[in-house]
C-alpha positions as CSV (number, residue, x, y, z in Angstrom):
1,M,110.5,97.7,119.2
2,K,111.9,100.4,116.9
3,I,115.1,99.9,115.1
4,S,116.9,103.0,113.9
5,N,118.8,103.1,110.6
6,D,122.1,103.0,112.5
7,E,121.1,99.9,114.4
8,S,120.0,98.3,111.1
9,T,123.4,99.1,109.5
10,R,125.3,97.6,112.5
11,A,123.1,94.5,112.4
12,S,123.8,93.9,108.7
13,Q,127.6,94.2,109.4
14,V,127.5,91.6,112.1
15,A,125.3,89.2,110.1
16,P,125.6,89.9,106.4
17,A,122.5,89.1,104.3
18,Q,122.6,85.7,102.7
19,P,120.8,84.8,99.5
20,P,117.4,83.1,99.9
21,V,117.4,79.3,99.8
22,S,115.4,77.7,97.0
23,L,113.1,74.8,97.8
24,D,114.7,72.9,94.9
25,S,118.1,73.0,96.7
26,L,116.5,71.4,99.8
27,Q,114.9,68.5,97.8
28,P,117.8,66.0,98.4
29,Y,117.3,66.5,102.1
30,A,113.5,65.9,102.1
31,T,112.3,62.7,103.7
32,G,109.0,61.2,104.1
33,H,107.6,58.6,106.5
34,K,110.4,56.8,108.5
35,G,113.1,58.8,106.8
36,V,112.4,57.4,103.3
37,P,113.5,60.1,100.7
38,V,110.8,61.9,98.9
39,S,111.1,62.5,95.2
40,T,108.7,65.4,95.0
41,P,107.4,67.7,97.8
42,A,103.8,67.1,98.5
43,A,101.4,68.7,101.0
44,H,98.3,66.9,102.2
45,V,96.0,68.6,104.7
46,E,93.0,66.9,106.3
47,I,90.4,68.9,108.2
48,S,88.6,67.2,111.0
49,A,84.8,67.0,111.2
50,Q,85.1,69.1,114.4
51,A,87.0,71.8,112.6
52,L,84.5,71.8,109.8
53,A,81.6,72.2,112.3
54,L,83.4,75.0,114.0
55,S,84.0,76.7,110.7
56,A,80.3,76.4,109.8
57,S,79.3,77.7,113.3
58,K,81.6,80.7,112.8
59,A,80.1,81.5,109.4
60,E,76.6,81.2,110.9
61,A,77.5,83.5,113.8
62,A,79.0,86.1,111.5
63,Q,75.6,86.7,109.9
64,Y,74.2,87.8,113.3
65,L,77.2,90.1,114.1
66,P,75.7,93.3,112.5
67,A,72.5,92.9,114.6
68,V,74.5,92.4,117.8
69,Q,76.7,95.4,117.1
70,A,73.6,97.5,116.4
71,A,72.0,96.6,119.7
72,P,72.3,99.1,122.5
73,E,74.7,98.4,125.4
74,T,71.8,98.7,127.9
75,R,68.1,98.4,127.4
76,D,67.1,101.8,128.9
77,D,63.4,101.1,128.9
78,L,63.9,97.9,130.9
79,V,66.3,99.5,133.3
80,T,63.9,102.4,134.0
81,K,61.0,100.0,134.6
82,L,63.0,97.8,137.0
83,K,64.4,100.8,138.8
84,A,60.9,102.1,139.4
85,Q,59.8,98.7,140.7
86,V,62.8,98.4,143.1
87,E,62.2,102.0,144.4
88,S,58.5,101.3,145.0
89,G,59.1,97.9,146.6
90,T,57.1,96.0,144.0
91,Y,60.1,94.2,142.4
92,H,60.1,90.6,143.4
93,V,62.1,87.7,142.0
94,K,61.3,84.0,142.5
95,G,64.0,82.0,144.4
96,T,63.9,79.4,141.6
97,D,64.7,82.0,139.0
98,I,67.8,83.1,141.1
99,A,68.9,79.5,141.5
100,E,68.5,78.8,137.8
101,Q,70.6,81.8,136.9
102,I,73.3,80.8,139.4
103,L,73.5,77.3,137.8
104,R,73.6,78.8,134.3
105,R,76.4,81.1,135.1
106,S,78.3,78.3,136.8
107,A,78.0,76.1,133.8
108,A,79.0,78.9,131.5
109,D,82.1,79.7,133.6
110,R,83.2,76.0,133.4
111,L,83.0,76.2,129.6
112,Q,85.4,79.1,129.5
């Protein structure tokens, strides 16, 4: 959405800018567990083991990203070889290989 200068001016007339609120001014309203007032603001963050594992996995995967990006979209040599086999009638696939791929794809689809 684009806002023109005129629209910005009209918006500021409707809702004039207010000074920012400082955190210190909110302190009397801060409450902790079960509404007990808090004397000083504190932040405590815990990261689950699962989140740590995902973070480590992401870092590990990132190191392979350049190789994946450098890989060609298609493997032309393999495509050419398979195309020739199909055209000559010498391309054969085992039924077990097809079934295995169907099961793998089905499992992968359920994970998404």
